[in-house]
C-alpha positions in Angstrom: -4.8 -11.2 1.3 -6.0 -14.7 3.1 -6.8 -13.7 7.0 -10.2 -12.1 8.1 -10.8 -8.7 7.4 -10.7 -6.2 10.3 -8.5 -7.9 12.7 -6.5 -5.9 15.1 -3.3 -4.0 13.7 -1.2 -2.5 16.4 0.2 0.1 13.9 -2.5 2.9 12.8 -0.7 4.7 15.1 2.0 5.2 12.4 -0.2 6.3 9.6 0.7 9.4 7.9 -1.1 12.1 5.9 0.3 11.6 2.2 -1.4 12.8 -1.5 -2.2 9.9 -3.5 -2.3 11.2 -6.9 0.4 8.8 -8.1 -0.2 7.2 -11.7 2.8 5.3 -11.8 5.4 2.9 -10.2 8.4 4.9 -10.5 10.9 2.0 -9.7 9.1 0.1 -12.7 9.1 3.2 -15.1 12.8 3.5 -14.4 13.2 -0.4 -14.7 11.3 0.2 -18.1 8.4 -2.4 -16.8 5.1 -2.5 -16.0 2.9 -3.1 -13.2 -0.9 -4.4 -12.3 -1.9 -2.2 -9.3 -0.5 0.6 -7.4 -0.2 0.5 -3.5 1.0 3.5 -1.4 3.2 3.3 1.9 1.1 5.1 5.0 4.2 5.7 7.0 6.3 7.5 4.4 4.3 7.8 1.1 6.2 6.0 -1.0 4.3 4.2 -3.7 5.2 1.0 -5.6 4.0 -1.8 -7.3 1.7 -4.5 -6.1 2.6 -8.2 -5.4 0.9 -9.5 -8.7 3.6 -7.3 -10.4 7.0 -8.6 -11.8 8.9 -6.6 -9.1 6.5 -6.6 -6.0 7.9 -3.0 -5.3 5.4 -2.3 -2.0 6.5 -5.4 -0.5 10.1 -4.9 -1.1 9.7 -1.5 0.5 8.0 -2.8 3.5 11.1 -5.5 3.6 13.7 -2.8 3.4 12.2 0.0 5.5 9.9 -2.0 8.1 7.0 0.4 7.3 4.1 -2.1 7.9 0.8 -0.4 6.7 0.1 0.4 3.0 -3.2 1.2 1.1 -4.4 0.4 -2.6 -4.4 3.4 -4.9 -6.9 1.5 -7.1 -10.1 3.3 -7.7 -12.8 1.8 -6.0 -10.8 -0.1 -3.6 -10.6 1.2 0.4 -8.4 -0.8 2.6 -5.2 -0.7 4.5 -3.0 -4.2 4.8 -0.5 -4.2 7.8 2.6 -6.7 6.7 3.5 -7.3 10.4 0.3 -8.1 11.8 -0.9 -9.7 8.2 -4.4 -8.1 8.3 -6.7 -5.8 6.3 -8.3 -3.0 7.4 -11.4 -2.1 5.9 -12.9 0.9 8.5 -10.2 3.4 8.4 -10.7 6.7 6.5 -6.5 6.7 5.4 -7.5 3.4 3.6 -9.9 5.7 1.3 -8.4 6.2 -2.1 -8.6 10.3 -2.5 -7.6 9.8 -6.2 -9.6 12.3 -8.5 
């Protein structure tokens, strides 16, 4: 993420309410691959691996679905990324990782 944090995002109205208890990238597991970090689509709830992972499933999901928003599922991180607006949002409640 190289753009300024907290820039305007025009897609926040698409955020749904999804649990964040997933601890694996299902697509990587199916392929027998590992991952670095997990991300969750805030439009449909799908979990995928980050861009530092071999398969980049979260970004692949964006390109396939057009769902613009994801959040980190890493403990201690609380941000949302909008692919369309290329911006990070750090002050929205949906960005908070609620993993127990």
